[in-house]
C-alpha positions in Angstrom: 0.0 0.0 0.0 1.1 3.6 -0.6 2.1 6.0 2.2 -1.1 8.0 1.6 -3.3 4.8 1.9 -1.5 3.8 5.0 -1.9 7.2 6.6 -5.6 7.2 5.8 -6.2 3.7 7.1 -3.6 3.6 10.0 -5.9 2.1 12.6 -7.0 -0.7 10.2 -3.3 -1.3 9.2 -2.3 -1.6 12.8 -5.1 -4.1 13.4 -4.0 -6.2 10.4 -0.4 -6.2 11.6 -1.5 -7.2 15.1 -3.3 -10.2 13.6 -0.1 -11.3 12.0 -0.2 -9.7 8.5 3.0 -8.2 7.1 2.2 -4.8 5.5 4.6 -3.3 2.9 4.3 0.5 2.5 5.6 1.9 -0.8 6.9 5.3 -1.9 7.0 6.0 -5.6 6.1 2.4 -6.3 9.1 1.0 -4.4 9.0 -0.6 -0.9 9.9 1.9 1.7 8.8 0.2 5.0 7.5 -3.1 6.2 5.2 -3.2 9.3 5.3 -6.4 11.4 4.4 -7.4 14.9 7.2 -6.7 17.5 7.6 -10.3 18.3 8.5 -11.0 14.7 11.3 -8.5 14.8 12.6 -9.6 18.1 12.7 -13.3 17.0 14.9 -12.7 14.0 18.2 -14.5 14.1 21.4 -12.4 14.1 22.8 -11.6 10.7 25.8 -13.9 11.2 23.5 -16.9 11.0 22.7 -16.0 7.4 26.4 -16.2 6.5 26.4 -19.9 7.3 23.5 -20.7 4.9 24.4 -19.8 1.3 20.8 -20.0 0.1 19.6 -17.5 2.6 22.5 -15.2 1.9 21.8 -15.4 -1.8 18.1 -14.7 -1.3 18.9 -11.7 0.9 21.3 -10.3 -1.7 18.7 -10.8 -4.5 16.1 -9.0 -2.4 18.5 -6.1 -1.7 19.3 -5.9 -5.5 15.6 -5.9 -6.3 14.9 -3.1 -3.8 17.7 -1.0 -5.3 16.6 -1.7 -8.9 19.8 -3.5 -9.8 20.8 -6.9 -11.0 22.5 -9.3 -8.5 25.8 -8.7 -10.3 25.4 -4.9 -10.1 24.5 -5.1 -6.4 27.5 -7.3 -5.6 29.8 -4.8 -7.5 28.3 -1.9 -5.3 28.9 -3.9 -2.1 32.5 -4.9 -3.1 33.3 -1.4 -4.1 32.0 0.0 -0.8 34.1 -2.7 1.0 37.1 -1.6 -1.0 36.6 2.0 0.0 36.9 1.1 3.7 33.2 0.7 4.2 32.1 4.1 2.8 28.4 3.8 1.8 27.6 3.5 -1.9 25.5 6.1 -3.7 21.8 5.7 -3.8 20.1 4.3 -6.8 18.3 6.8 -9.1 14.7 7.6 -8.0 12.0 6.2 -10.3 8.7 8.0 -10.2 5.5 6.1 -10.6 2.0 7.4 -10.9 -0.2 5.8 -8.3 -4.0 6.3 -8.4 -6.1 5.9 -5.3 -9.8 5.5 -5.0 -10.5 8.8 -3.2 -9.2 12.3 -3.2 -6.5 13.4 -0.9 -7.3 15.7 2.0 -3.6 16.2 3.0 -1.9 19.4 2.2 1.1 19.1 -0.1 3.5 20.6 2.5 2.4 18.0 5.0 3.1 15.1 2.6 6.3 16.3 1.1 7.6 18.8 3.6 9.8 21.8 2.6 11.7 19.7 0.1 8.6 19.2 -2.1 8.3 22.8 -3.2 
């Protein structure tokens, strides 16, 4: 669901998450946040467990590449380049704008949605 939809339906979204559903919130058509119950987050294994399982590590890398709009090879190049630069973070992928139509009109002012940067 989009940020606008989540904002308009926040009580219902929280109820759905409390019942065990995982809700992904998108910005410009790309995942921006995932809402899950707190016990799900607290029960996640430490990241070093993933290193021992090559399949889980590969799946995590593929998901990271998908989120950044890159191929797996491109994502690995970015990670290796960042590691070679003594851990300096890599640049962000370009922003892709997507038109999202919702069923109703928005009652939120533009400045509240986008802040000062949206002008």
